N, C-alpha and C positions, 0 to 999 in steps of 0.2 A: 533767344526765346525771351519774351517780355512778359511781365506780370501785370495784370489788370483787375481792379476792384470792380466787380460786376454786380449790378443791382437787378434783382429779378422779381418781378410781381408774379405771386403765385395766386391762382383761382382755386379755392377749395370749397366747393358747393356755393353756399351764399355769402362766403367770406372770401376777402382779398387781402393779402398781405404782402410786404416787402420783405425779401431775404438777400443776403449779400454774401459774396465769397471772393476770395483771392484766387485767381486761376492764371496759370502760366499757358500763354497762347504763343504759337509760332505763325509763320506767314501763311500756313495751309488753313488756318482758321479766319482767314479775311477774304473777302471777294475781290474780284479783279480790280474794283475801284477804290480799294483801301477801308471799306467798311467792315465790321464784324459780321461774320456769318452767323446769324441767330442760331440756326440749328445746330451747327457745330459747337458753339459755346454752350448751348443748353444741354448738349450731349456730355460736356465736360461736367457741367453743374449737376446734372441728375444722375449721371453714372449709367444712363440708359442709351443703347443703340437704337431703340425701337421708337423714338418720338416720331409723331406724325402732326401735321398741322390740322386743325381743327377749324373750319371756316365759321361755323356758328360761334364758338368760343373766341374766335380771333387770336388763337394762342396755340402753342404745341402741346400735345398729351402723349402720355404712355398708354398704350392700348390696355384696355380693362382697368383704367385708373382714372378717377373723377377729378384729379387736379390738372390744371392747365398751367402753363410757364410762358412768360413773355419777358424779354429783355427790356428793363426800365431805363438803364442807363449804364455806363462804363467809363472808367477813368484809368489811363496808364498810370502805373505806380514806378516812382524812381526807385533804383536799387538801394539807395542809402535810407529811403523811407520803409523799405520792406521789413526790416526787423522790428521796428517799433510797432508797426500795425499787427505783426505776429504776435508780439508781446502782449498786446492788449486784446488779442482774439478777435480782431477785426477781419 
């Protein structure tokens, strides 16, 4: 299992902002070509299993919630850097 710093664009009505989180991912969270599976990663990020893609918003949404989520970027974290990032709440 590897840790990744995930940046997510959150759409909240007329507002858009970036949020970040450190998430532990395993091989099942990647597609067959080695890219992140956005839906699986966003399920980790939001804690919701009910995410669905919204064509109009071009992002994933939780039913009956006005927020949309899209992966902005990701970076693998080296094991020796993880304690430092956690120390500073990144």
